[in-house]
C-alpha positions in Angstrom: 12.6 -22.9 -4.1 9.9 -20.1 -3.9 10.9 -16.5 -3.1 8.1 -14.7 -1.5 8.1 -10.9 -0.7 7.0 -10.5 2.9 7.5 -6.9 3.9 8.0 -3.6 2.2 9.0 -0.5 4.2 7.1 2.7 3.5 8.6 5.9 4.7 6.2 8.3 6.5 6.5 11.5 8.5 3.7 10.8 11.0 3.2 7.1 12.0 -0.2 7.5 13.6 -1.6 9.6 10.6 -0.2 7.0 8.1 -1.6 4.1 10.1 -5.0 5.6 10.2 -4.9 6.3 6.5 -4.0 2.7 5.6 -6.6 1.3 7.9 -9.2 3.6 6.2 -8.1 2.2 2.9 -8.8 -1.3 4.3 -5.3 -2.5 5.4 -5.3 -4.7 8.6 -3.0 -3.5 11.4 -1.2 -6.7 12.2 1.3 -5.3 14.6 2.2 -2.0 16.4 5.0 -2.2 18.8 7.5 0.3 20.1 10.6 -1.8 20.4 12.5 1.0 22.1 12.8 4.8 21.9 13.5 5.5 18.2 12.1 2.2 16.9 8.4 1.7 16.4 7.3 -1.1 14.1 3.8 -1.0 12.6 2.9 -3.8 10.1 -0.2 -3.4 7.9 -1.5 -5.9 5.3 -3.7 -5.1 2.4 -6.9 -7.3 2.1 -6.0 -10.7 0.6 -2.3 -10.0 0.4 0.5 -12.3 1.6 2.9 -9.2 1.6 2.6 -6.5 4.2 4.0 -3.0 4.5 5.9 -1.6 7.5 5.8 2.0 8.7 7.2 3.4 11.9 10.0 5.2 13.5 13.6 4.0 12.8 12.3 1.7 10.0 13.9 3.1 6.8 16.2 5.8 5.7 14.1 6.4 2.6 12.6 9.9 2.2 8.8 10.0 2.9 6.9 10.3 -0.4 9.5 8.4 -2.5 8.1 4.9 -2.3 6.2 3.4 -5.2 4.3 0.2 -4.9 2.1 -1.7 -7.4 -0.6 -4.0 -6.2 -2.8 -6.4 -8.3 -6.6 -6.1 -7.7 -9.5 -8.0 -9.3 -11.2 -4.9 -10.5 -9.8 -1.4 -11.0 -13.3 0.1 -11.0 -14.2 -1.6 -7.7 -10.9 -0.6 -6.1 -11.4 3.0 -7.2 -14.9 3.0 -5.8 -13.7 1.7 -2.4 -10.9 4.4 -2.3 -13.3 7.2 -3.2 -15.9 5.9 -0.6 -13.1 6.0 2.0 -12.4 9.6 1.2 -9.1 8.9 -0.7 -8.3 10.9 -3.8 -7.9 8.4 -6.6 -7.3 8.7 -10.3 -9.8 7.7 -12.9 -9.3 4.2 -14.3 -6.4 4.2 -16.7 -7.0 1.5 -19.4 -3.8 0.1 -20.9 -3.3 -3.0 -23.1 -1.6 -4.7 -20.1 -4.3 -3.9 -17.5 -6.5 -1.2 -16.0 -4.8 1.0 -13.4 -5.9 3.3 -10.5 -3.4 5.5 -8.8 -3.4 7.2 -5.3 -1.0 8.6 -2.8 -0.8 8.3 0.9 -0.6 11.5 3.1 3.2 11.6 2.6 3.0 11.3 -1.2 4.0 7.6 -1.5 2.5 6.4 -4.8 0.3 3.3 -5.1 -0.6 1.8 -8.5 -3.5 -0.7 -8.5 -3.5 -2.9 -11.5 -6.3 -5.2 -12.7 -4.9 -7.7 -15.1 -7.0 -9.9 -17.4 -4.5 -12.8 -17.4 -1.0 -13.6 -16.6 1.4 -15.8 -18.6 2.0 -19.2 -17.0 5.4 -20.6 -16.8 
């Protein structure tokens, strides 16, 4: 049986600011619905991903700026260039034996690691 991660909550202080940021980065806004006062559900999906993030009001008790998420990309250099072009402050490419990394933070300080891996073990 496969287990597939579907949705990761990301705590933010300003839903509209965060939504605009993630759209600028290239995420697709799949859903934005105020269920009731105190509960707004905004689902955004990174390009090519089967897993989305959710931001909103009443979504999580986590403190904004404490979430860390790692995403696999085809090229750390290309991902960094796209972030910089979108006006996002991104680290230089960090070359490690297990992949090349680029780091950035959303407006609340939630940390994103983009990893380009050469190969993965099959098993």
